[in-house]
N, C-alpha and C positions, 0 to 999 in steps of 0.2 A: 304582464297580462292584465287587462282591465276586468276585474272580477265583477263589476256591475253588470256585465253582459252574460255572466253565468246564471242560467236558470234551470228549472226542472226539465225543460225540453232537451237541453244539452245533456244533462245527466241521463235522461231516458235513452237518448241516441247512443251515448257511450255504453250504457248497460247492454243494449242490444248487440253491440259489436263485441264486447268482452265475453258475454255469455256464449255467443256463437263460436268464438275462438276456443273457449274452454270445452264446448261440446265436440268440436272438431278434434281437439287433442285427446279427449277421453275415448272417442270412437276409434281413433287411429291407434291408441295404445292398447285398448282391451279387445277391439275387434280385429284380430290378426288377419283375417281374410279380407278386411276392408283395405289393406295396404295396396292391393292390386287395383283398387278403384279410388285411389287417393285423389285424383283430379276431379272425379265426379263428386267425391265427398266434400272437397273444399268448395266446389261450385255450389253445392246444396247449402252448406253451412254459411257461406257468404251471401247467398241470395236472401236469406231471411232478414238479416239486418238492413240490407238495401231496401227491401220492401217496407219494413217496419219504420225505418228512418223517414221514408217518404210519407207513410201513413200518419206518423206522429211527428211533424216537423218542428223546427225552431221558428217561432214568430219574432221577426226582427221589428216590424211595425205593421200597421194595418194594411199596407200595400205590398209588403215583402215578407216572404217566408224562406227559410233555408233549412237544410238538414245535412247530416254527415254521411250521405250515401256514398260519396266518393272514397271514403276511408276503406270500407270492406271491398269496394270495387278495385281499388289500387292494391290492397293486400292480396286479394284473390289472384289478380293478374301477376303480381310480383312472384308469388310462391307457386302458381300453377301454370304460368306462361300463356302463350297465345290461345290454346283451346279454352282454358278457364276464363280468360279475359273476354273472349268473343261471346261465350255463353252468358257471362254476367252482363255484358253490354246489351245483349238482346233482352235479357230479363229487366234490366234497369230502364231501358227506353220504353219497353212495353208497358210497364207499370207507371212510368212517368207520364206517358201520354194518356193512359187510362184515368189517372187521378187528376191531372192538370190540363190535359189536352195537348195537341201537337205544337211543338216549337222548334223551328229549324235551328236556332242558335244552340239549343240543348244538344241536338244531334251533332253539330260541329264540335262543340266543347268536349263531349264525351268520346267521340271518335279520336280526337287529338290526344286526350288522356290515355285512351286504350293503346294507340299506336306507340306513343313514347314509352309507356310503362311496359308494354310487351317487349319492345326492343331492348329495354334495360333489364328485363327479367332474368335472362340467362347469365348475365354478368353478376347480377345481384345474388343469385343462389350459390355463387362460388366464394362470396365474401365470408369472413368470420363475423361474429356477433357485433363487434364494435363498428366495423365497416358497414354492416347492414343498417345499423342505427343511424350512422352519419349520412349514408347515401339516401335512406328513405326520407330523412328530413330535407335534404337538398332537393330531392326529386319532387316532393309535394310543394315545396316553396316555389320551385321553378314552374310547376304545373299551375299553381295558384296565380302567379304573375302572368304566365302565358294566357290562361283563360280569361284573365281580367282584360288584357289587351285585345283579345278576340271579341269580348263583349263590348268594349269601347268602340271597336272598329265597326262591328256589325249592327249594333243597336243604337238608335237615336234616343231611346228612352232610358238607357242605362245611366245611373248616377253612382259615382265613386264616393261612398260615405264612410264615416268612421266605423259604423257597425259592419258594413260590408268588409272593410279591411280586416276587422277583428275576426269575423266568422269565416271568411273565405281564404285569408292569407296567414294570419297569426295563429289562430286556434288549431287548424289541421296538423301542423308539424308536431305540436305537443301530444296530440292524440295518437298520431301514427307511430311516433317513437315509443310511446307507452305500449301500443298494441304489438309492435314488432318485438319489443323487449319481452313481453309476456309469451309470445309465440316461441321465441328462441329459448327462453328459460324452460318451457314445457318440452320442447324438442330435446334439449340437453338432459332433462330428467328422464325422459323415455329412453334415450340412448344409454345413459349411465346404468339404468336398471337392466336393460338388455345385456349390457356388457357384464354386469355383476352376475346375472344368471348364467351367462356363458362361462365366466371365470369359475363360478361355483361348480358347474358341471365338470370343467376341466380339472378342478382341484379334487373332486370326488374320484374321477378316473385315475388321476395321478396317485391318490392315496390307495385306491384299490390295487393298482399295478404294483406299488411298493409293497403292499401287504402280501399279495400273491407271490411276488418274487422272494420275499423274506421267508415265507412259510414253506414254499416248495424247495428252496435251496437245501434245507436240512435233510429231508428224506432222500433227495437226489444225491447228496453227498454220501449218505450211508450206502445207497445203491451202488454208487461208483466204487466205493471201498470194497464191498463184497464181490463185485464183478471182477475187480483186480485180484482178489484172493482166490477166486475160482480158477484163475489161470495156472495156479500151482499144480504141478503134475503129480505130487505125492499125496493128494487129498483122498481120504476114504470116501466111499459113497455116502455114508451117514453124515459126514461133515459137509459134503457138497449139498445134500438135501437141507441141512440146517441153514447153510448160507442162502440157498435159493428161497427158503421160507422167509428169511429176513428180507430179502430183496422184494418178494411179493408183498409182504406186509408194508414196507415203506412205499412201494408203488401205490398200494391201496390208500395209504395215508395221503399221498399227493393227489390221487384221484378224488378223494373226499374233499380236499381243500378246493380244488377246481370246481367241484359240484356245488359247494357252498357259494362260491363266487358267481357261478352261472344262475343259481337260484335267486340271488339278489339282483343280478343284472337283468334277468328275464324271469320275473316272478310269476308269470301267468301259469295257473294250474291247468295242466293238460287233461288230467283225469280227475273228476270229482266223484267221490264216493260218500256213503254214510260212514261217519266216524263215531264209533262207540267209545265215548270218553273214558269210562272206567276201564274198559278192556285195553285200549291202546296205551293209556298212561300206565296201566299195570305192566304191560310189556316193557315200556321204557324203564320203569323202576327195576324190573328184574335184570335188564341189560346193564344198568348203571350201578347195581349193588356192589359188584367187586371194587369199583372205584371208591364208593362210599366206605367200604370196609377198610380199604388201604389208608383212607384219611381219617379213620376212627369216627365216622359220621353214621349216626343211626337214623334211618328213614322210617317215618310213620306215615300211614296213608289212611284216608277216609274218603272213599270215592263213591259218589252217588251216580247211578245209571243215567245216561243222557246221550243224545245223538246230536251231532252237528254235521255240516257238510264241508268237504274240502279234500285235498290230496293227502292220503294217509301217510305216505313217506315224508312229505314236508312237515306234516303235523308232528310225527314222531321225532324228526330231527330238531324241530323247534323246541320241544320239551326236553329232549336230551341236552340241548345247549343251556336252557334255563335251569334245569336241575343240576347240571354240571357246574354252572356258575355258583349255585348255592353251596355245593359241596366244597368248591375251591375257595369260597369266602370264609371257610372255617378251617384254617391250617392246623389248628390244635384239636380238631374234632368238635363234635356238637350234635345238635338235633335238627333234622330237616323234616318239616311237616308239609304234606301234600294233601289238600282238601278240595273236593269239588262238590257243588250243590247247584240246584236250580233256583232261579229268581225270575218269576214271571215268564218272559219269553227268552231268557238268556241262561246260559250255563256259566257259572263262575268257577274258576280254578285258581286256588291260592297256593303259592309256594313260599314257605317261610323258613328262614334260617336264623340262628343266633350268632352270626359271624361278625366280621369287622364292619359291616354296614357301608353306606355310601353317603357322600356329601351332596350338596345341591347341584354342584357342577357335574358330578358323575351321573346323577339322576337325569339331568337335562340332556347330557350327551350320550345317554345309553342308546345303543343301536346306531351310533354315528360311525361311518367307515374309518377304519384304522385308529379307533379310539377304544382302549381297554383299561380296566382298573388293574389288570394283572401285568406283571413285569414283562412276560413273554407272550402276552395276548395280542391279537390283531384286531379284535372287535368283529370279525366275520361271523362268528356264531351268534352274537347278540343282534347283529345287523340282519341276519337271515331270520331269526326269531321274530323280530319286529315286522319285517316285510311279510312273512307268512301270515301273521295274525291280521295285518291290515288287509291282505288279499282275501282272507276269510270273513271280512267285514266285522272284525272284532277289535277290541281295544286292549292295551297293556298299560297298567298303572303301577308305579313303584312307590312304596312307603318305607322309608329307611331312616335309621338313627345310627350314627357312627358308634362303633364298638358295642352295639346292642343287637343289631340284626336288620334283616331286610325282608319285606313281604312283597312279592310280585303277584298282582291280581290280573288274570287274563279273563276277559269277558267275551264269549262267543255266542252267536245266535243259535238258539235251540231249533232242532228239526224234529218234528213229531212224527213218529211212525210206530206201528205195532211191533213190539219186540219179538213176537212169535213168528214173524216173517223171516227173521234171520236165523 
């Protein structure tokens, strides 16, 4: 390549083409609804560099100017086919004649480029990246040589100079291979990201399914055992009632697990009420005190009155899970502190224990499906808690030190209402 011919005008033309390609890829990636208008989008994005290249051309000498309008024209036709190519042809010729006046040779040249490129387009889009790069170079070389012969045949004033060969035949293949390579790289990046999102969703579904299967199997096994025992003919009525009580308890346990799963999978709150923080957390503490006593855990509370908005049942289940986690983090007993207070427009709830603590990985993965710090845990409880807090427009932060304890801070938006109304 003769670098003496490279000037600011060429770099400007190249800049217009590359920026348009980047804008097209960004819009296609982030504007999901624009996918159905892909051809209109590529027509629009390739029109701008065509117009800008003609508006700011490459000056070969005082009698001859050139530009790279054929590059976006060919790219648009290759990737968009006949409809895009036809639209770009009309735009190109309209602005060409507006800027420089009518020229019959220009019409013939660009119609020839359009027909050949459009015919090749369907085959081009079936190629892999390597073949697209090779074929685009061969195509533009062929078109450059063909249009040169057309110009020699139709124009008495046309002169085949060294500058013409460089700008019309040698330079375009380098530019188009670079442009096609950028397009293919961006397309692959978008495709890989889409596949990663899909795989991540499938992984979450797989983990949840494994979690549910694992958790439900235990109570169903117990139910199956007691149902088989109920078949015995010599059982007293009292023993039968005890067995039935065990069956009902295990079925309720299975139902609770399924409810937790559904609350995560479809976390939309159907009924939103005023939640009196001190009252509802007080109820939760009373419910969970037997478990705390069994684990030699003393619960201290300091709750400030405050109201937030949300689903009361989900709210209570959320804090049952968080408090239960704190209790289970102290296998040898300890102190669990629950404090709530107001801070400007928020209500802060802190749950602190002096248990085994969490490392950085455990903190980062808290609330992740099928991940738990406990040997027999599934992570469903933590997952539900995080999702409930997010649904209530709140935040959850964890501060923990291994073997010293953990503090979970939940921040929820305060709702102001006169307490006397309740």
